[in-house]
Structures are given as C-alpha cells and as structure tokens.
VEXTI-457844 format. One record per residue: residue number from 1; residue in three letters; x, y, z of N, C-alpha, C in turn. Coordinates in nm, 3 decimals, decimal comma, always signed. Layout:
N
SITE    n  res     n_xx     n_yy     n_zz    ca_xx    ca_yy    ca_zz     c_xx     c_yy     c_zz
SITE  NUM  ALA        X        Y        Z        X        Y        Z        X        Y        Z
...
# end
This chain:
93
SITE    n  res     n_xx     n_yy     n_zz    ca_xx    ca_yy    ca_zz     c_xx     c_yy     c_zz
SITE    1  MET  +10,838  +13,444  +13,353  +10,788  +13,339  +13,439  +10,643  +13,309  +13,399
SITE    2  THR  +10,612  +13,184  +13,390  +10,476  +13,142  +13,361  +10,419  +13,077  +13,486
SITE    3  VAL  +10,298  +13,117  +13,519  +10,234  +13,064  +13,640  +10,100  +13,005  +13,602
SITE    4  ASN  +10,074  +12,884  +13,650   +9,944  +12,821  +13,629   +9,859  +12,844  +13,753
SITE    5  ILE   +9,744  +12,905  +13,732   +9,655  +12,938  +13,844   +9,533  +12,846  +13,836
SITE    6  PRO   +9,499  +12,782  +13,947   +9,380  +12,695  +13,948   +9,255  +12,773  +13,907
SITE    7  ALA   +9,160  +12,702  +13,850   +9,038  +12,764  +13,797   +8,966  +12,848  +13,902
SITE    8  GLU   +8,958  +12,800  +14,025   +8,887  +12,876  +14,129   +8,954  +13,011  +14,155
SITE    9  HIS   +9,087  +13,015  +14,147   +9,158  +13,140  +14,166   +9,145  +13,230  +14,043
SITE   10  GLN   +9,141  +13,169  +13,926   +9,122  +13,247  +13,803   +8,989  +13,321  +13,807
SITE   11  LYS   +8,886  +13,253  +13,853   +8,754  +13,317  +13,864   +8,760  +13,436  +13,959
SITE   12  PHE   +8,829  +13,418  +14,070   +8,842  +13,526  +14,167   +8,917  +13,644  +14,107
SITE   13  VAL   +9,025  +13,617  +14,039   +9,106  +13,723  +13,976   +9,020  +13,799  +13,877
SITE   14  GLN   +8,947  +13,730  +13,794   +8,861  +13,795  +13,694   +8,753  +13,879  +13,762
SITE   15  ALA   +8,700  +13,828  +13,873   +8,594  +13,901  +13,944   +8,647  +14,034  +14,000
SITE   16  VAL   +8,766  +14,034  +14,058   +8,816  +14,159  +14,115   +8,855  +14,257  +14,004
SITE   17  ILE   +8,892  +14,206  +13,889   +8,921  +14,295  +13,775   +8,790  +14,356  +13,725
SITE   18  ARG   +8,685  +14,273  +13,715   +8,555  +14,324  +13,669   +8,500  +14,429  +13,763
SITE   19  ARG   +8,523  +14,413  +13,893   +8,476  +14,512  +13,991   +8,554  +14,642  +13,980
SITE   20  GLY   +8,665  +14,639  +13,913   +8,744  +14,760  +13,899   +8,849  +14,778  +14,007
SITE   21  SER   +8,864  +14,677  +14,092   +8,963  +14,686  +14,199   +9,105  +14,687  +14,144
SITE   22  TYR   +9,125  +14,617  +14,034   +9,256  +14,608  +13,969   +9,235  +14,615  +13,819
SITE   23  GLN   +9,338  +14,658  +13,748   +9,328  +14,675  +13,604   +9,367  +14,550  +13,525
SITE   24  SER   +9,448  +14,463  +13,586   +9,498  +14,348  +13,511   +9,529  +14,232  +13,605
SITE   25  GLU   +9,548  +14,117  +13,545   +9,588  +13,999  +13,621   +9,723  +14,024  +13,689
SITE   26  ASP   +9,812  +14,092  +13,619   +9,943  +14,122  +13,677   +9,930  +14,204  +13,804
SITE   27  GLU   +9,837  +14,301  +13,805   +9,817  +14,382  +13,925   +9,765  +14,297  +14,040
SITE   28  VAL   +9,673  +14,208  +14,011   +9,617  +14,121  +14,115   +9,726  +14,033  +14,174
SITE   29  ILE   +9,804  +13,969  +14,087   +9,911  +13,881  +14,134  +10,017  +13,962  +14,210
SITE   30  GLY  +10,048  +14,080  +14,161  +10,144  +14,165  +14,229  +10,099  +14,200  +14,370
SITE   31  GLU   +9,970  +14,234  +14,383   +9,915  +14,266  +14,515   +9,916  +14,142  +14,605
SITE   32  ALA   +9,881  +14,028  +14,549   +9,884  +13,904  +14,628  +10,024  +13,876  +14,679
SITE   33  LEU  +10,124  +13,896  +14,596  +10,262  +13,873  +14,637  +10,307  +13,975  +14,741
SITE   34  ARG  +10,263  +14,099  +14,726  +10,295  +14,202  +14,824  +10,238  +14,165  +14,960
SITE   35  LEU  +10,113  +14,120  +14,961  +10,049  +14,080  +15,087  +10,116  +13,956  +15,147
SITE   36  LEU  +10,156  +13,862  +15,061  +10,225  +13,743  +15,110  +10,360  +13,782  +15,172
SITE   37  ARG  +10,430  +13,872  +15,107  +10,558  +13,919  +15,162  +10,536  +13,987  +15,297
SITE   38  LYS  +10,432  +14,070  +15,306  +10,401  +14,139  +15,431  +10,369  +14,037  +15,541
SITE   39  ARG  +10,291  +13,935  +15,505  +10,256  +13,830  +15,601  +10,379  +13,754  +15,647
SITE   40  GLU  +10,464  +13,717  +15,554  +10,587  +13,644  +15,589  +10,676  +13,728  +15,680
SITE   41  LYS  +10,683  +13,857  +15,653  +10,763  +13,946  +15,737  +10,705  +13,951  +15,878
SITE   42  ARG  +10,573  +13,961  +15,888  +10,509  +13,966  +16,020  +10,530  +13,836  +16,096
SITE   43  ILE  +10,521  +13,723  +16,027  +10,545  +13,594  +16,092  +10,687  +13,588  +16,145
SITE   44  ALA  +10,783  +13,634  +16,067  +10,923  +13,636  +16,112  +10,938  +13,726  +16,234
SITE   45  GLU  +10,872  +13,842  +16,235  +10,877  +13,932  +16,350  +10,819  +13,866  +16,474
SITE   46  LEU  +10,706  +13,798  +16,458  +10,643  +13,731  +16,572  +10,732  +13,620  +16,626
SITE   47  ARG  +10,793  +13,544  +16,536  +10,884  +13,438  +16,580  +11,000  +13,496  +16,659
SITE   48  LYS  +11,052  +13,609  +16,612  +11,163  +13,673  +16,682  +11,119  +13,720  +16,820
SITE   49  GLU  +10,998  +13,776  +16,828  +10,945  +13,822  +16,956  +10,921  +13,706  +17,053
SITE   50  LEU  +10,878  +13,593  +16,999  +10,846  +13,479  +17,083  +10,969  +13,398  +17,126
SITE   51  GLN  +11,078  +13,412  +17,054  +11,195  +13,330  +17,080  +11,244  +13,336  +17,225
SITE   52  PRO  +11,252  +13,454  +17,287  +11,295  +13,456  +17,427  +11,202  +13,374  +17,518
SITE   53  ALA  +11,073  +13,379  +17,492  +10,978  +13,302  +17,574  +10,998  +13,153  +17,551
SITE   54  VAL  +11,019  +13,113  +17,427  +11,044  +12,972  +17,396  +11,170  +12,924  +17,468
SITE   55  GLU  +11,272  +13,006  +17,466  +11,397  +12,970  +17,534  +11,377  +12,956  +17,684
SITE   56  ARG  +11,296  +13,045  +17,743  +11,268  +13,034  +17,887  +11,194  +12,904  +17,917
SITE   57  LEU  +11,097  +12,871  +17,832  +11,023  +12,746  +17,851  +11,116  +12,626  +17,839
SITE   58  GLU  +11,206  +12,630  +17,742  +11,300  +12,519  +17,724  +11,393  +12,504  +17,844
SITE   59  ARG  +11,419  +12,613  +17,916  +11,502  +12,608  +18,036  +11,420  +12,568  +18,159
SITE   60  GLY  +11,291  +12,545  +18,140  +11,206  +12,505  +18,251  +11,156  +12,620  +18,335
SITE   61  GLU  +11,158  +12,740  +18,280  +11,117  +12,858  +18,356  +10,969  +12,891  +18,343
SITE   62  GLY  +10,894  +12,804  +18,280  +10,751  +12,828  +18,263  +10,675  +12,790  +18,389
SITE   63  ILE  +10,547  +12,817  +18,388  +10,462  +12,776  +18,499  +10,358  +12,679  +18,445
SITE   64  GLU  +10,321  +12,583  +18,528  +10,217  +12,488  +18,489  +10,083  +12,538  +18,541
SITE   65  LEU   +9,984  +12,529  +18,456   +9,849  +12,569  +18,494   +9,758  +12,450  +18,479
SITE   66  ASP   +9,667  +12,436  +18,572   +9,566  +12,331  +18,560   +9,429  +12,399  +18,569
SITE   67  GLU   +9,325  +12,320  +18,573   +9,191  +12,377  +18,573   +9,164  +12,463  +18,697
SITE   68  ASN   +9,235  +12,440  +18,805   +9,216  +12,520  +18,926   +9,295  +12,651  +18,923
SITE   69  SER   +9,410  +12,649  +18,860   +9,495  +12,769  +18,862   +9,477  +12,858  +18,739
SITE   70  LEU   +9,414  +12,805  +18,634   +9,400  +12,883  +18,511   +9,314  +13,007  +18,531
SITE   71  GLY   +9,201  +12,992  +18,596   +9,110  +13,107  +18,617   +9,177  +13,223  +18,689
SITE   72  PRO   +9,237  +13,198  +18,806   +9,306  +13,307  +18,877   +9,421  +13,367  +18,796
SITE   73  PHE   +9,491  +13,283  +18,722   +9,601  +13,331  +18,639   +9,549  +13,428  +18,532
SITE   74  LEU   +9,440  +13,390  +18,466   +9,382  +13,477  +18,362   +9,327  +13,606  +18,422
SITE   75  GLU   +9,269  +13,597  +18,540   +9,218  +13,717  +18,607   +9,332  +13,813  +18,639
SITE   76  LYS   +9,446  +13,757  +18,679   +9,563  +13,840  +18,709   +9,610  +13,912  +18,582
SITE   77  ILE   +9,614  +13,839  +18,471   +9,655  +13,900  +18,343   +9,556  +14,009  +18,303
SITE   78  LYS   +9,427  +13,980  +18,316   +9,325  +14,079  +18,280   +9,339  +14,205  +18,366
SITE   79  ALA   +9,360  +14,186  +18,495   +9,375  +14,301  +18,584   +9,497  +14,385  +18,545
SITE   80  GLU   +9,607  +14,318  +18,509   +9,727  +14,391  +18,466   +9,700  +14,467  +18,337
SITE   81  GLY   +9,628  +14,404  +18,243   +9,593  +14,473  +18,119   +9,504  +14,593  +18,144
SITE   82  ASP   +9,408  +14,576  +18,232   +9,319  +14,688  +18,267   +9,398  +14,803  +18,329
SITE   83  ARG   +9,494  +14,770  +18,416   +9,577  +14,872  +18,480   +9,658  +14,948  +18,376
SITE   84  ILE   +9,718  +14,875  +18,281   +9,798  +14,938  +18,176   +9,712  +15,030  +18,090
SITE   85  LEU   +9,593  +14,983  +18,052   +9,503  +15,066  +17,972   +9,462  +15,193  +18,047
SITE   86  ALA   +9,435  +15,178  +18,175   +9,397  +15,295  +18,255   +9,512  +15,397  +18,260
SITE   87  GLU   +9,633  +15,347  +18,276   +9,750  +15,437  +18,277   +9,765  +15,509  +18,144
SITE   88  ARG   +9,746  +15,437  +18,035   +9,758  +15,499  +17,903   +9,652  +15,606  +17,883
SITE   89  LYS   +9,530  +15,579  +17,930   +9,424  +15,679  +17,918   +9,457  +15,804  +17,999
SITE   90  GLN   +9,517  +15,784  +18,116   +9,555  +15,898  +18,201   +9,662  +15,983  +18,133
SITE   91  HIS   +9,756  +15,918  +18,067   +9,864  +15,992  +18,000   +9,815  +16,069  +17,878
SITE   92  LYS   +9,706  +16,023  +17,817   +9,653  +16,091  +17,699   +9,575  +16,217  +17,735
SITE   93  LYS   +9,534  +16,228  +17,859   +9,452  +16,344  +17,901   +9,536  +16,465  +17,917
# end
C-alpha cells in the first residue's frame, strides 16, 4: 500500500523520529492507526451506551429544561454525584 502524507504531517512524522519516540515512519503510522482504532472502538462503545437514552428521548420520555429549571436540575445531579463519591470513599476505608 502506498500512502501520500501531506507535507505538514510529514514534518511531524520526521520530528517524532528525530526525538527518538519512534524508529521509522512505519512505526509512527502504525501507532497512529492503533490510536485511531482505539478511538473508533471507544466511539462505538459510547454510541452503544447512549442508545437507550436516545430511544427514551424518541419515545418522549425526556424532560424539558428552561433557564428556570436548569439550575435546580444541575444542582440535583451534582448532589447525587457528591453522594455517590462519598459512598465510594466510605467503602474504600
């Protein structure tokens, strides 16, 4: 496979090789592809996690927030997060 890399990316590849981070262009490209694969996998995982929420919203099960209700809603979420963190700290002791 032959790949054409834009000049700006070529400069970056050469710079990381000069720094000693990688031994060759192939290593740099291999690492870039590994990271891209990892990113794509994470995006797929997030989409899967979000799907139930999207489906609930599509069924009209969401809540509407306006400028008056947003603050209290966020405070409620923060309080729940604080409670969960406190419980986790207690369990670690």
